[in-house]
Structure formats: C-alpha cells, structure tokens
C-alpha atoms as an extended CHARMM CRD file, in Angstrom:
* protein
*
        69  EXT
         1         1  MET       CA            108.2120000000       80.6760000000       84.8630000000  PROA      1               0.0000000000
         2         2  SER       CA            104.9020000000       83.2800000000       83.8370000000  PROA      2               0.0000000000
         3         3  ALA       CA            104.0290000000       86.6160000000       86.0160000000  PROA      3               0.0000000000
         4         4  LYS       CA            100.6660000000       84.6680000000       87.5770000000  PROA      4               0.0000000000
         5         5  ALA       CA            103.0480000000       81.1890000000       88.8740000000  PROA      5               0.0000000000
         6         6  ALA       CA            105.5580000000       84.1930000000       90.3240000000  PROA      6               0.0000000000
         7         7  ASN       CA            103.1590000000       86.1140000000       92.1260000000  PROA      7               0.0000000000
         8         8  GLN       CA            101.1260000000       83.0330000000       92.9760000000  PROA      8               0.0000000000
         9         9  ASP       CA            104.6400000000       81.4830000000       94.5220000000  PROA      9               0.0000000000
        10        10  LYS       CA            104.9150000000       84.5220000000       96.2390000000  PROA      10              0.0000000000
        11        11  PHE       CA            101.1090000000       84.6550000000       97.7990000000  PROA      11              0.0000000000
        12        12  SER       CA            101.5980000000       81.1660000000       98.6730000000  PROA      12              0.0000000000
        13        13  ALA       CA            104.7200000000       82.4530000000      100.4780000000  PROA      13              0.0000000000
        14        14  ALA       CA            103.5900000000       85.1060000000      102.2780000000  PROA      14              0.0000000000
        15        15  LYS       CA            100.3750000000       82.9680000000      103.8720000000  PROA      15              0.0000000000
        16        16  ALA       CA            102.1720000000       80.1890000000      104.9250000000  PROA      16              0.0000000000
        17        17  LYS       CA            105.0110000000       82.7220000000      106.6910000000  PROA      17              0.0000000000
        18        18  SER       CA            101.4490000000       84.5560000000      108.3210000000  PROA      18              0.0000000000
        19        19  ASP       CA             99.9070000000       81.4510000000      108.9400000000  PROA      19              0.0000000000
        20        20  ALA       CA            103.0610000000       80.0470000000      111.1110000000  PROA      20              0.0000000000
        21        21  LYS       CA            103.3280000000       83.7260000000      113.0770000000  PROA      21              0.0000000000
        22        22  LEU       CA             99.6980000000       83.4740000000      114.0810000000  PROA      22              0.0000000000
        23        23  SER       CA             99.9290000000       79.7910000000      114.9960000000  PROA      23              0.0000000000
        24        24  ARG       CA            102.7860000000       80.8280000000      117.1460000000  PROA      24              0.0000000000
        25        25  LEU       CA            101.2560000000       84.0850000000      118.0290000000  PROA      25              0.0000000000
        26        26  ARG       CA             97.6790000000       81.7890000000      119.5720000000  PROA      26              0.0000000000
        27        27  LYS       CA             99.8940000000       79.3820000000      121.2160000000  PROA      27              0.0000000000
        28        28  SER       CA            101.9240000000       81.9880000000      123.2020000000  PROA      28              0.0000000000
        29        29  SER       CA            100.4210000000       82.3430000000      127.0870000000  PROA      29              0.0000000000
        30        30  SER       CA            100.2250000000       86.2860000000      126.7210000000  PROA      30              0.0000000000
        31        31  TYR       CA             97.4060000000       86.1060000000      124.0360000000  PROA      31              0.0000000000
        32        32  LYS       CA             94.3610000000       86.4210000000      124.2740000000  PROA      32              0.0000000000
        33        33  SER       CA             91.7460000000       86.8800000000      121.0740000000  PROA      33              0.0000000000
        34        34  PHE       CA             88.1100000000       86.7510000000      120.6800000000  PROA      34              0.0000000000
        35        35  CYS       CA             89.2930000000       84.7740000000      117.0260000000  PROA      35              0.0000000000
        36        36  SER       CA             89.2100000000       81.3530000000      117.7720000000  PROA      36              0.0000000000
        37        37  GLN       CA             89.7740000000       78.6270000000      114.7140000000  PROA      37              0.0000000000
        38        38  ASP       CA             85.9940000000       79.0100000000      114.1840000000  PROA      38              0.0000000000
        39        39  ALA       CA             85.5750000000       82.6610000000      113.2820000000  PROA      39              0.0000000000
        40        40  VAL       CA             88.7290000000       82.6790000000      111.7520000000  PROA      40              0.0000000000
        41        41  GLU       CA             87.2370000000       79.7200000000      109.6940000000  PROA      41              0.0000000000
        42        42  ALA       CA             83.4780000000       81.7750000000      109.1700000000  PROA      42              0.0000000000
        43        43  PHE       CA             85.2850000000       85.0340000000      108.1760000000  PROA      43              0.0000000000
        44        44  ALA       CA             87.3140000000       82.8950000000      105.4110000000  PROA      44              0.0000000000
        45        45  GLU       CA             83.6450000000       81.4850000000      103.8960000000  PROA      45              0.0000000000
        46        46  VAL       CA             82.6970000000       85.4180000000      103.5550000000  PROA      46              0.0000000000
        47        47  SER       CA             85.6280000000       86.9290000000      102.4480000000  PROA      47              0.0000000000
        48        48  GLY       CA             84.8420000000       87.8730000000       98.9860000000  PROA      48              0.0000000000
        49        49  SER       CA             81.0600000000       88.5520000000       99.5300000000  PROA      49              0.0000000000
        50        50  GLY       CA             79.5950000000       91.8500000000      101.0460000000  PROA      50              0.0000000000
        51        51  TYR       CA             79.9130000000       90.6160000000      104.6210000000  PROA      51              0.0000000000
        52        52  ALA       CA             83.5630000000       91.4220000000      104.7480000000  PROA      52              0.0000000000
        53        53  GLY       CA             83.2410000000       95.1100000000      104.7700000000  PROA      53              0.0000000000
        54        54  LYS       CA             83.2770000000       96.5870000000      100.9690000000  PROA      54              0.0000000000
        55        55  SER       CA             79.5680000000       97.1880000000      100.0350000000  PROA      55              0.0000000000
        56        56  GLN       CA             79.0520000000       95.1210000000       96.4760000000  PROA      56              0.0000000000
        57        57  ARG       CA             76.1000000000       98.1950000000       96.0440000000  PROA      57              0.0000000000
        58        58  LYS       CA             77.0540000000      100.8650000000       93.0180000000  PROA      58              0.0000000000
        59        59  PRO       CA             77.0890000000      103.9450000000       94.5880000000  PROA      59              0.0000000000
        60        60  LYS       CA             73.8820000000      105.7920000000       93.5650000000  PROA      60              0.0000000000
        61        61  PRO       CA             74.5310000000      108.6550000000       90.8040000000  PROA      61              0.0000000000
        62        62  SER       CA             74.7880000000      112.3110000000       92.3730000000  PROA      62              0.0000000000
        63        63  ARG       CA             71.2730000000      114.1970000000       91.7690000000  PROA      63              0.0000000000
        64        64  ASP       CA             73.8070000000      117.4490000000       91.0080000000  PROA      64              0.0000000000
        65        65  ASN       CA             72.8950000000      118.7740000000       88.2420000000  PROA      65              0.0000000000
        66        66  SER       CA             76.0480000000      120.8870000000       87.4490000000  PROA      66              0.0000000000
        67        67  PRO       CA             77.7600000000      119.4660000000       84.7590000000  PROA      67              0.0000000000
        68        68  SER       CA             80.8510000000      117.0280000000       84.9070000000  PROA      68              0.0000000000
        69        69  CYS       CA             83.2300000000      118.2920000000       83.2830000000  PROA      69              0.0000000000
C-alpha cells in the first residue's frame, strides 16, 4: 500500500468516526446548536475558499527600507 493510500484510509476512518460522533451529539436532547445540517453543507461548499477563514491574498511587502538579512 502506498503512503498516499494509507493517508487516505486514515482520513476516511477519522471522517467516519467524526461523522458518527456528530450524529450522536445532534440526537442528544441536551444538545442545542445553531449549526443545522444545511449550515454544515453550506460551509462544506465554501471550505476551500477565502470565505472559510484564511485569506487567499498574499501579504503586501513591507515598506521598511532596511535591508533584510
């Protein structure tokens, strides 16, 4: 098995475990959340974009004229 396939298997197992736990939590009578299934799916659609929290813009170069050593 290649390293890439092994990592994919680990990812799939972790995702399945997380999905099961989240499902159990949502079914709990004491669990209240503003995150509905629709919100989770909407976030999944934008998770790779700048709307997910990380800016896709490169930082502007510094105006400092000192040499960078």
